[in-house]
DOBA-60431 format. One line per 8 residues: number of its first residue (from 1); their letters; for each residue x, y, z of C-alpha. Coordinates in Angstrom, 1 decimal. Each point is the difference from the previous one (the first is absolute). Example, Ala and Ser with C-alpha at 12.3 -4.5 7.8 and 13.67 -1.06 7.14 Angstrom:
% residues 2
1) AS) 12.3:-4.5:7.8 ~ 1.4:3.4:-0.7
***
This chain:
% residues 598
1) XXXXXXXX) -9.2:37.0:28.6 ~ -2.1:-1.5:2.8 ~ -1.3:-3.6:-0.3 ~ -3.7:0.0:-1.0 ~ -2.7:-2.4:-1.0 ~ -0.6:0.0:-3.8 ~ -3.5:0.9:-1.2 ~ -2.1:-3.0:-1.0
9) XXXXXXXX) -0.3:1.1:-3.6 ~ 3.8:0.4:-0.4 ~ 0.4:-3.5:1.6 ~ -2.3:-1.5:-2.6 ~ 1.8:1.8:-2.8 ~ 3.3:-1.3:1.2 ~ -1.5:-3.5:0.0 ~ -1.4:0.6:-3.4
17) XXXXXXXX) 3.5:0.6:-1.2 ~ 0.8:-3.6:0.9 ~ -3.2:-1.6:-1.3 ~ -1.0:2.2:-2.9 ~ 2.9:0.4:-2.5 ~ -2.2:0.5:-3.1 ~ -3.6:-0.7:-1.2 ~ 0.7:-3.7:-0.4
25) XXXXXXXX) 0.8:-0.1:3.8 ~ -3.5:1.2:0.7 ~ -1.5:-2.6:-2.3 ~ 2.1:-2.7:1.6 ~ -1.2:0.8:3.5 ~ -3.7:0.4:-1.0 ~ 0.1:-3.2:-2.1 ~ 1.5:-2.0:2.8
33) XXXXXXXX) -2.7:1.3:2.4 ~ -2.7:-1.2:-2.6 ~ 1.6:-3.5:-0.2 ~ 0.3:-0.3:3.8 ~ -3.8:0.9:0.1 ~ -0.8:-3.1:-2.1 ~ -0.8:1.8:-3.2 ~ -0.9:-2.0:-3.0
41) XXXXXXXX) -0.1:3.0:-2.4 ~ 2.2:3.1:0.1 ~ -0.4:3.0:-2.2 ~ 2.9:2.6:-0.2 ~ -0.7:3.3:-1.8 ~ 2.9:2.3:-0.7 ~ 0.1:3.6:-1.3 ~ 3.1:1.8:-1.2
49) XXXXXXXX) 2.3:-2.9:1.0 ~ -1.3:0.2:3.6 ~ 0.9:3.6:0.7 ~ -3.6:1.2:-0.5 ~ -2.0:-3.0:1.2 ~ 0.4:-3.6:1.3 ~ -3.2:-1.9:0.8 ~ -0.1:-3.6:1.2
57) XXXXXXXX) -3.3:-1.7:0.4 ~ -0.5:-3.6:1.3 ~ -2.8:-2.4:1.0 ~ 1.7:-1.1:3.2 ~ -1.3:-0.2:3.6 ~ -0.3:3.8:0.4 ~ 0.6:2.2:3.1 ~ -2.5:0.7:2.8
65) XXXXXXXX) -1.3:3.6:0.1 ~ 1.5:0.5:3.5 ~ 3.4:-1.1:-1.1 ~ 0.4:2.2:-3.1 ~ 1.6:2.9:1.9 ~ 2.2:-2.5:1.9 ~ 1.2:-1.5:-3.4 ~ 1.5:3.5:-0.8
73) XXXXXXXX) 1.9:0.3:3.3 ~ 3.6:-1.2:0.4 ~ 0.9:-3.5:1.2 ~ -3.6:-1.2:-0.1 ~ -0.5:-3.4:-1.5 ~ -2.2:-3.1:0.2 ~ 2.8:-2.4:-1.0 ~ 2.3:-0.2:3.1
81) XXXXXXXX) -0.7:0.3:3.7 ~ 3.2:-1.2:1.6 ~ 3.7:-0.7:-0.5 ~ -0.9:-3.6:-0.7 ~ -2.2:1.2:-2.9 ~ 2.8:2.2:-1.3 ~ 2.3:-3.0:-0.1 ~ -2.5:-2.0:-2.0
89) XXXXXXXX) -1.4:2.6:-2.5 ~ -2.1:-1.8:-2.5 ~ -1.6:3.1:-1.7 ~ 1.5:2.4:-2.5 ~ -0.6:3.1:2.1 ~ 0.4:0.3:3.7 ~ 1.7:3.2:1.1 ~ -3.1:2.3:0.0
97) XXXXXXXX) 2.0:2.9:-1.6 ~ -1.1:-0.1:-3.6 ~ -3.3:1.8:0.0 ~ 0.9:2.8:2.4 ~ 3.3:0.5:-1.8 ~ -1.7:0.2:-3.4 ~ -2.7:2.3:1.5 ~ 2.7:2.4:1.3
105) XXXXXXXX) 1.3:0.7:-3.6 ~ -3.2:-0.1:-1.9 ~ -3.8:0.6:0.0 ~ -1.4:-3.3:1.0 ~ -3.5:-1.3:0.2 ~ -0.8:-3.4:1.6 ~ -3.4:-1.6:-0.7 ~ -0.9:-3.5:1.2
113) XXXXXXXX) -3.0:-2.3:0.6 ~ 0.5:-2.9:2.3 ~ -1.5:-3.3:-1.1 ~ -3.6:-0.2:1.1 ~ -0.2:3.7:0.9 ~ -3.1:2.0:-1.3 ~ 2.1:2.7:-1.6 ~ 3.6:1.4:-0.3
121) XXXXXXXX) 1.8:2.8:1.9 ~ 2.6:2.4:-1.2 ~ 2.7:2.3:1.6 ~ 2.4:2.5:-1.6 ~ 3.5:1.0:1.0 ~ 1.5:3.3:-1.4 ~ 3.3:1.3:1.2 ~ -0.2:-1.9:3.3
129) XXXXXXXX) -3.6:1.0:0.8 ~ -2.6:-2.9:0.2 ~ -3.7:0.5:-0.7 ~ -2.8:-1.7:1.9 ~ -1.3:-3.2:-1.4 ~ -3.0:0.5:-2.3 ~ -2.4:-2.5:-1.7 ~ 0.9:-0.8:-3.6
137) XXXXXXXX) -1.1:-2.2:-2.9 ~ 2.4:-2.9:-0.6 ~ -0.2:-3.8:-0.6 ~ 1.5:-2.3:2.6 ~ 3.7:0.6:0.0 ~ 2.3:3.0:0.2 ~ 1.2:2.9:-2.2 ~ 3.0:2.2:0.7
145) XXXXXXXX) 0.1:3.1:-2.2 ~ 3.4:1.8:0.1 ~ 0.2:3.4:-1.8 ~ 2.7:2.6:-0.5 ~ 2.9:-2.1:1.3 ~ 2.7:2.1:1.6 ~ -2.0:3.2:-0.4 ~ 1.3:1.2:3.4
153) XXXXXXXX) 3.5:-1.3:-0.5 ~ 1.2:1.7:-3.2 ~ 3.6:-1.1:0.4 ~ -1.2:-3.7:-0.2 ~ -2.2:0.8:-3.0 ~ 3.0:1.3:-1.9 ~ 1.6:-3.4:0.2 ~ -2.9:-1.7:-1.8
161) XXXXXXXX) 0.8:-1.2:-3.5 ~ -2.0:0.4:-3.2 ~ -3.6:-1.2:0.0 ~ 0.8:-3.0:-2.2 ~ 2.9:-1.1:2.2 ~ -2.0:0.2:3.2 ~ -2.9:-1.9:-1.5 ~ 2.5:-2.6:-1.3
169) XXXXXXXX) 1.0:-0.7:3.6 ~ -3.6:-0.3:1.1 ~ -0.8:-2.4:-2.9 ~ 2.9:-2.2:0.9 ~ -1.0:-0.1:3.6 ~ -3.5:-1.1:-0.8 ~ 1.3:-2.6:-2.4 ~ 2.3:-1.4:2.7
177) XXXXXXXX) -2.8:-0.2:2.5 ~ -2.4:-1.6:-2.5 ~ 2.6:-2.7:-0.9 ~ 0.0:-1.2:3.6 ~ -3.8:-0.1:0.3 ~ -1.6:-1.5:-3.1 ~ -3.3:-0.5:1.8 ~ -0.6:3.8:0.3
185) XXXXXXXX) -1.2:2.4:-2.7 ~ 2.1:3.1:-0.6 ~ -1.1:3.0:-2.1 ~ 2.4:2.9:-0.6 ~ -0.9:3.2:-1.9 ~ 2.1:3.1:-0.8 ~ -1.7:3.3:-0.9 ~ -3.3:-1.8:-0.5
193) XXXXXXXX) 1.5:-2.6:-2.4 ~ 0.4:-3.7:0.8 ~ 3.6:-1.0:0.5 ~ 0.0:-3.4:1.6 ~ -3.1:-2.2:0.2 ~ 0.6:-3.4:1.7 ~ -2.9:-2.3:0.7 ~ 0.1:-2.6:2.8
201) XXXXXXXX) 1.8:-3.2:-1.1 ~ -0.6:-2.3:3.0 ~ 0.2:-3.2:-2.0 ~ 2.5:1.2:-2.6 ~ 2.9:1.8:1.7 ~ 2.2:-0.4:-3.0 ~ -2.5:2.2:-1.9 ~ 0.6:2.7:2.5
209) XXXXXXXX) 3.7:-0.1:-1.0 ~ -0.7:0.5:-3.6 ~ -2.7:2.7:0.7 ~ 2.3:2.0:2.3 ~ 3.3:-0.3:-1.8 ~ -1.4:0.6:-3.5 ~ 2.1:-3.0:-1.3 ~ -0.5:-3.7:-0.5
217) XXXXXXXX) 1.9:-0.5:3.3 ~ -1.5:-3.3:1.1 ~ 0.9:-1.7:-3.3 ~ 3.7:0.7:0.7 ~ 0.0:-0.7:3.7 ~ 0.3:-3.0:2.3 ~ -2.5:-0.4:2.9 ~ 1.6:-0.3:3.4
225) XXXXXXXX) -1.6:-1.6:3.0 ~ 2.1:-1.3:2.8 ~ -0.1:-0.1:3.8 ~ 2.3:-1.2:2.7 ~ 1.7:1.1:3.3 ~ -2.9:2.2:0.8 ~ 0.3:1.9:-3.3 ~ -2.1:0.0:-3.1
233) XXXXXXXX) 1.0:1.4:-3.4 ~ -2.5:0.3:-2.9 ~ -0.3:2.0:-3.2 ~ 1.6:0.0:-3.4 ~ 3.6:0.4:-1.3 ~ 0.8:1.0:-3.6 ~ 2.0:-2.4:-2.1 ~ 3.7:1.1:-0.5
241) XXXXXXXX) -0.8:0.5:-3.7 ~ -2.6:2.6:1.1 ~ 2.5:2.1:1.9 ~ -0.1:3.8:-0.2 ~ 2.5:2.8:-0.4 ~ -1.2:1.6:3.2 ~ -1.5:-1.1:3.3 ~ -3.5:1.3:-0.7
249) XXXXXXXX) -1.9:-3.2:0.3 ~ 1.0:-1.1:3.5 ~ -2.7:-0.3:2.6 ~ 0.6:-1.6:3.4 ~ -2.5:-0.1:2.9 ~ 0.5:-1.0:3.6 ~ -3.2:-1.0:1.7 ~ -1.8:2.0:-2.7
257) XXXXXXXX) 2.2:3.1:0.4 ~ 2.0:1.2:-3.1 ~ 3.6:0.4:1.2 ~ 3.4:0.9:-1.4 ~ 2.5:-2.0:1.9 ~ 3.7:-0.5:-0.7 ~ 0.1:-3.5:1.5 ~ -2.9:-1.2:-2.2
265) XXXXXXXX) 1.5:1.7:-3.1 ~ 3.3:-1.8:0.6 ~ -1.7:-3.4:0.4 ~ -1.9:0.5:-3.3 ~ 3.2:1.3:-1.8 ~ 1.9:-3.1:1.2 ~ -2.7:-2.3:-1.2 ~ 0.2:1.4:-3.5
273) XXXXXXXX) 3.8:0.3:0.0 ~ 0.6:-3.0:-2.2 ~ -2.3:1.1:-2.7 ~ 0.1:3.9:-0.2 ~ 3.1:2.0:-0.7 ~ 0.8:3.3:-1.7 ~ -2.2:2.2:2.1 ~ -3.3:-1.8:-0.7
281) XXXXXXXX) -2.7:-0.1:2.7 ~ -2.6:-2.7:0.8 ~ -3.7:0.7:0.2 ~ -2.0:-1.4:2.9 ~ -3.1:0.4:2.1 ~ 0.6:-1.9:3.3 ~ -1.7:-0.1:3.4 ~ 1.7:-1.2:3.2
289) XXXXXXXX) -2.2:-0.9:2.9 ~ 1.3:-0.7:3.5 ~ -0.9:0.5:3.7 ~ -0.5:3.7:0.5 ~ 2.2:-0.3:3.2 ~ 2.9:-1.1:-2.2 ~ 0.1:3.3:-1.9 ~ 0.2:3.6:1.2
297) XXXXXXXX) -1.9:2.4:-2.3 ~ 0.5:3.0:2.3 ~ 3.5:1.0:-1.3 ~ -0.9:2.6:-2.6 ~ -2.5:2.9:0.2 ~ -1.5:-0.9:-3.4 ~ 0.2:-3.7:0.8 ~ 2.0:-0.8:-3.2
305) XXXXXXXX) 2.6:-2.1:1.9 ~ -0.3:-2.9:2.4 ~ 2.4:-1.8:2.3 ~ -0.1:-3.8:0.4 ~ 0.8:-1.7:3.3 ~ 1.9:-2.7:-1.8 ~ 1.3:1.6:-3.1 ~ 2.2:-2.9:-1.0
313) XXXXXXXX) -2.9:-2.4:0.0 ~ -2.1:2.3:-2.1 ~ 2.8:0.6:-2.5 ~ 0.8:-3.7:-0.4 ~ -3.6:-0.9:-0.3 ~ -0.7:2.5:-2.8 ~ 3.3:-0.9:-1.8 ~ -0.5:-3.8:0.1
321) XXXXXXXX) -3.6:0.2:-1.1 ~ 0.7:2.2:-3.0 ~ 3.3:-1.7:-0.9 ~ -1.8:-3.4:-0.1 ~ -2.9:1.4:-2.0 ~ 2.4:1.6:-2.6 ~ 1.9:-3.2:-0.3 ~ -3.0:-1.9:-1.1
329) XXXXXXXX) -1.0:2.5:-2.7 ~ 1.6:-2.1:-2.8 ~ -1.1:-1.8:-3.1 ~ -3.5:-1.3:0.5 ~ -0.6:1.9:3.2 ~ -3.0:2.3:-0.4 ~ -0.7:3.2:2.0 ~ -3.4:-1.0:1.4
337) XXXXXXXX) -1.7:0.1:3.4 ~ 0.3:-3.8:0.3 ~ 3.8:0.5:0.1 ~ -0.3:0.8:3.7 ~ -0.2:-3.7:0.8 ~ 3.2:-0.5:-2.0 ~ 1.8:2.7:1.9 ~ -1.1:-1.6:3.2
345) XXXXXXXX) 1.6:-3.3:-1.0 ~ 3.1:1.8:-1.0 ~ 0.4:1.4:3.5 ~ -1.4:-2.8:2.0 ~ 2.1:-2.9:-1.3 ~ 3.5:-1.0:0.9 ~ 3.2:0.2:-2.1 ~ -0.1:-2.1:-3.1
353) XXXXXXXX) 2.0:-0.4:-3.3 ~ -0.4:2.8:-2.4 ~ -1.4:-0.5:-3.5 ~ -3.0:-1.3:-2.0 ~ -1.0:-2.3:2.9 ~ 3.6:-1.2:-0.2 ~ -0.8:-0.8:-3.7 ~ -3.1:-2.0:0.9
361) XXXXXXXX) 1.5:-1.5:3.2 ~ 2.8:-1.7:-1.9 ~ 2.8:2.4:0.5 ~ 1.2:2.4:-2.6 ~ 1.2:-2.8:-2.1 ~ 3.2:1.7:-1.2 ~ 2.2:-0.2:3.0 ~ 2.5:2.7:1.0
369) XXXXXXXX) 3.1:0.2:-2.0 ~ 2.7:2.4:-1.1 ~ -1.7:1.8:-2.9 ~ 2.0:0.9:-3.1 ~ -2.4:2.6:-1.4 ~ -2.8:2.2:1.3 ~ -2.5:-2.0:-2.1 ~ 1.1:-3.3:1.6
377) XXXXXXXX) -0.4:1.6:3.4 ~ -3.8:0.2:-0.5 ~ -0.4:-3.7:1.0 ~ 1.9:0.3:3.3 ~ -1.9:2.7:1.9 ~ 0.0:-1.4:3.5 ~ 1.5:-2.9:1.9 ~ -2.4:-2.6:1.3
385) XXXXXXXX) -1.6:1.2:3.2 ~ 1.2:3.6:-0.4 ~ -2.0:2.3:2.3 ~ -0.4:3.7:0.0 ~ 0.9:0.3:3.6 ~ -0.1:3.8:-0.1 ~ -3.8:0.0:-0.1 ~ -0.9:-3.5:1.1
393) XXXXXXXX) -2.6:-0.5:-2.7 ~ -1.3:-2.9:-2.1 ~ -0.3:0.9:-3.7 ~ -3.5:-0.4:-1.5 ~ -0.1:-2.4:-3.0 ~ -1.4:1.1:-3.3 ~ -3.4:-1.2:-1.1 ~ -0.1:-3.6:-1.2
401) XXXXXXXX) 1.0:-0.9:-3.5 ~ -2.7:-0.2:-2.6 ~ -0.1:-3.0:-2.3 ~ 3.6:-0.7:0.9 ~ 1.2:3.5:-1.1 ~ 2.0:2.0:2.5 ~ -1.2:3.5:0.9 ~ 2.3:1.8:-2.4
409) XXXXXXXX) -0.3:-2.7:-2.6 ~ 2.7:-1.1:-2.5 ~ 2.2:2.2:-2.1 ~ -0.7:0.4:-3.7 ~ 2.7:2.5:-1.1 ~ 2.1:3.0:0.8 ~ -1.1:3.5:-1.2 ~ 2.8:2.4:-1.1
417) XXXXXXXX) 2.4:-1.6:2.5 ~ -1.9:1.7:2.9 ~ -3.2:-1.8:0.7 ~ -1.0:-3.7:0.4 ~ -3.3:-0.9:-1.6 ~ -1.8:-2.9:1.7 ~ -3.4:-1.7:-0.1 ~ -1.8:-1.1:3.1
425) XXXXXXXX) -3.5:-1.6:0.5 ~ -1.8:3.3:-0.2 ~ 1.8:1.9:-2.8 ~ 3.3:1.8:-0.6 ~ 2.8:1.0:2.3 ~ 2.7:2.5:-0.7 ~ 3.0:0.2:2.2 ~ 2.8:2.6:0.3
433) XXXXXXXX) 2.9:-2.4:0.4 ~ 2.5:2.5:1.5 ~ -2.5:1.3:2.6 ~ -1.1:-3.5:0.9 ~ 3.5:-1.4:0.3 ~ 1.0:3.0:2.1 ~ -2.7:-0.8:2.5 ~ 0.9:-3.7:0.1
441) XXXXXXXX) 3.7:0.7:0.6 ~ -0.8:2.6:2.6 ~ -2.2:-2.4:2.0 ~ 2.6:-2.7:-0.3 ~ 2.6:2.3:1.4 ~ -2.2:1.0:2.9 ~ -0.8:-3.6:0.8 ~ 3.7:-0.9:0.0
449) XXXXXXXX) 0.8:2.9:2.2 ~ -2.8:-1.0:2.5 ~ 1.5:-3.4:0.2 ~ 3.3:1.4:1.1 ~ 2.2:0.5:-3.1 ~ -0.3:0.7:-3.7 ~ 1.8:-2.9:-1.9 ~ 3.0:1.3:-1.9
457) XXXXXXXX) 2.8:-1.3:-2.2 ~ 3.5:0.9:-0.8 ~ 1.0:1.8:-3.2 ~ 2.4:-1.9:-2.1 ~ 2.0:3.2:-0.5 ~ -0.5:2.7:2.8 ~ -1.3:3.3:-1.4 ~ 1.9:3.2:0.8
465) XXXXXXXX) -2.1:3.2:0.1 ~ 1.4:3.5:0.1 ~ -1.8:2.3:2.5 ~ 0.6:3.3:1.7 ~ 1.9:-0.1:3.3 ~ -3.1:0.8:1.9 ~ -1.9:-2.9:-1.7 ~ 2.8:-2.4:0.6
473) XXXXXXXX) 0.0:0.9:3.6 ~ -3.8:-0.4:0.2 ~ 0.4:-3.6:-1.5 ~ 2.6:-0.8:2.6 ~ -2.2:1.2:2.9 ~ -3.0:-1.9:-1.4 ~ 1.7:-3.3:-0.7 ~ -2.3:-1.9:2.5
481) XXXXXXXX) -3.0:1.5:-1.8 ~ 1.3:-1.1:-3.4 ~ 0.6:-3.5:1.4 ~ -3.6:-0.2:1.2 ~ -1.2:0.8:-3.5 ~ 2.2:-2.8:-1.4 ~ 3.0:2.1:-1.2 ~ 3.6:-0.3:1.0
489) XXXXXXXX) 1.5:3.4:-0.8 ~ 3.4:1.1:1.3 ~ 1.8:3.3:-0.2 ~ 3.1:-0.5:-2.3 ~ 1.4:3.5:-0.1 ~ -0.7:3.6:0.9 ~ -2.6:0.2:-2.8 ~ -0.9:-3.5:-1.0
497) XXXXXXXX) -1.7:-3.2:1.3 ~ 0.1:-3.6:-1.0 ~ -3.2:-2.1:-0.4 ~ 0.6:-3.7:0.8 ~ -3.5:-1.4:0.5 ~ -3.5:0.9:-1.1 ~ -3.5:-1.3:0.7 ~ -0.6:-3.2:-2.0
505) XXXXXXXX) -3.3:1.3:-1.3 ~ 1.8:3.0:-1.6 ~ 2.4:-1.9:-2.2 ~ 0.0:1.3:-3.5 ~ -1.0:3.5:1.0 ~ 2.1:3.2:-0.2 ~ 2.0:-0.5:3.2 ~ 1.9:3.3:-0.2
513) XXXXXXXX) -3.2:2.1:-0.6 ~ -1.8:-1.8:2.8 ~ 2.8:0.5:2.5 ~ 0.2:3.7:-0.9 ~ -3.8:0.3:0.6 ~ 0.2:-1.7:3.3 ~ 2.9:2.3:1.0 ~ -2.1:3.0:-1.0
521) XXXXXXXX) -2.9:-1.3:2.2 ~ 2.4:-0.4:2.9 ~ 1.1:3.6:-0.4 ~ -3.6:1.3:-0.1 ~ -1.3:-2.0:3.0 ~ 3.1:0.7:2.1 ~ -0.1:-1.5:3.4 ~ -0.3:-3.7:0.8
529) XXXXXXXX) -3.5:0.5:1.6 ~ -1.3:1.7:-3.1 ~ 1.6:-2.5:-2.2 ~ -1.8:-2.8:1.8 ~ -3.3:1.8:-0.5 ~ 0.7:0.3:-3.8 ~ 1.5:-3.4:-0.5 ~ -2.9:-1.1:-2.1
537) XXXXXXXX) 0.8:2.9:-2.4 ~ 3.5:-1.4:-0.4 ~ -1.5:-3.4:-0.8 ~ -2.3:1.6:-2.5 ~ 3.0:1.6:-1.7 ~ 1.7:-3.4:-0.2 ~ -3.2:-1.6:-1.4 ~ -0.3:2.7:-2.7
545) XXXXXXXX) 3.5:-0.7:-1.2 ~ -0.5:-3.7:0.0 ~ -3.3:0.0:-1.9 ~ 0.0:-1.1:-3.6 ~ 0.2:2.9:-2.4 ~ -2.2:0.9:-2.9 ~ 0.8:-1.4:-3.4 ~ 1.3:-3.2:1.4
553) XXXXXXXX) -1.3:-3.0:-1.9 ~ -1.6:-2.7:2.2 ~ -1.0:-3.5:-0.8 ~ -3.5:-1.2:0.7 ~ 1.3:-2.1:2.9 ~ 1.6:3.1:1.5 ~ -3.1:2.0:-0.4 ~ -2.1:-2.7:1.7
561) XXXXXXXX) 2.7:-0.1:2.8 ~ -0.7:3.7:0.5 ~ -3.7:-0.5:0.2 ~ 0.2:-2.8:2.5 ~ 2.5:2.1:2.1 ~ -2.5:2.9:0.0 ~ -2.7:-2.3:1.3 ~ 2.3:-1.0:2.9
569) XXXXXXXX) 1.0:3.5:1.0 ~ -1.8:2.4:2.3 ~ -0.8:3.5:-1.4 ~ 0.7:-1.3:-3.5 ~ -2.7:2.2:-1.5 ~ 2.2:3.1:0.3 ~ 3.7:0.7:-0.3 ~ 2.1:1.5:2.7
577) XXXXXXXX) -1.1:3.5:-1.1 ~ -3.8:-0.7:0.2 ~ -0.5:-0.5:-3.8 ~ -2.1:-2.9:-1.3 ~ 1.9:-3.1:-1.1 ~ -2.9:-1.5:-2.0 ~ -3.4:0.7:-1.5 ~ -2.6:-2.3:-1.3
585) XXXXXXXX) -2.8:0.1:-2.5 ~ -2.9:-2.5:0.3 ~ -1.6:-1.7:-3.0 ~ -3.0:2.3:0.4 ~ 2.2:3.1:-0.1 ~ 1.8:-1.3:-3.1 ~ -3.4:-0.7:-1.6 ~ -1.1:3.6:0.7
593) XXXXXX) 3.2:1.3:-1.6 ~ -0.9:-1.8:-3.2 ~ -3.7:0.6:0.2 ~ -0.7:-3.8:0.1 ~ -3.6:-0.9:0.6 ~ -1.3:3.3:-1.1
***
């Protein structure tokens, strides 16, 4: 066949295949245009999941009558004029393809009134034919009315899902845009019924979170506000105890643009690695702002992805900010907007000793010694001057004592051999002793590893463990890795190994079961590089084995040792799996339980 120029209508329909995947794609493009136009109120009306009608109305700057036809032609935009502009895109839309692409696969009507203009003008586009501009009635702003989507492309229409499914995508899109712009009012209707009504929340952005997500999100989240190296990260991250079974509450914006980026996802996942296991997912609403020249937004037709000029800097900035914030969500730390200053201090300071202000500036008070039981290990969490060199952060101290009573108070009793009951200055504290000790031991192991080596001790009688030949060979190959974890394990036969040394903190635990679990982890994670990435999981496995078990009777002194150790440990408000380690009831809550004062 001879080479020929494609008809303009076919060119637009091909472009529509890249830009318009489904009705929510249309809403996205039109909504972004409204936001770029400076709208303070946006109304989205949907019929039949968007297949029958999509109408987006805003109160933005409007379009001049002589530019209406130009707005429906390809590669026409007011947002870039040169290559320099393209390299510093600061708006959501810029390609100039959205409106003509949508018009090529629908019946579209564009009505707009420029600010200060005496009246509005309107044009229609049907199957590639554009009408002349005509006067119309319309307030200042713009309305784009899209009807019969894909009416002239039946093959595309067949791929549309059920009405409820398509509208679900639209609703989620509007919700995501609204989360990033609390100062703008959004109204979404479906088949004439209100679906999402979000009033402007200029002074109360956390209220927008709760309005849009239909949950008490802000009460379970920590406010993030940090800037440095030309980057700024702000928003909210959910507490580990508020994790979800799926990644359905994760919103990340780059210069106001909602993106899905693997580099960002990896940084967030790493920040939560110490507190979430077992397939749980964190919830967050975060915005990253940086110089537009430092990010390329022109790498995906639908602009879902971006590319950073210095991806390592962005990754490390996000990871360090979130990691430090999560580390300070521990007993007494409240999820509150004022916490942003506390996160700043976490990231801005130098390396210092870990713990409850090094137990009020006087050292931990217990010294580091060879522990004989896991309970006795509670008092020796960190060596004096121990630093978390991995993240270079200074732990934030707990709030000051009240009336000489520490934050978690003093132990009263043990409940069913599982929980520690304590009284603090404000009420009652209940601690899951296994979960708390697991976190304490885990942080101690990480701290020791960061300092170069995990302290270990020789077994009086070496332990022989029977394994499969493959497992024994794996142990032999991974001997340096075992040594780094505080073990000395040698292959003693075709299907057996000999354990000579174990980490000091794990004395009294089930050594054979622990070694078997570590071997299983080695088998799963395979190569040395993957093992390094998952080393914290190995330490978590060790901590779980070392933690005190249920139904173990503790003396009051041991219970108080646990409470003081929790106050000196980062992330002590959740165990290694993201479950809470303690809960509290204030005197007021206790009074309400017993109807006192009524």
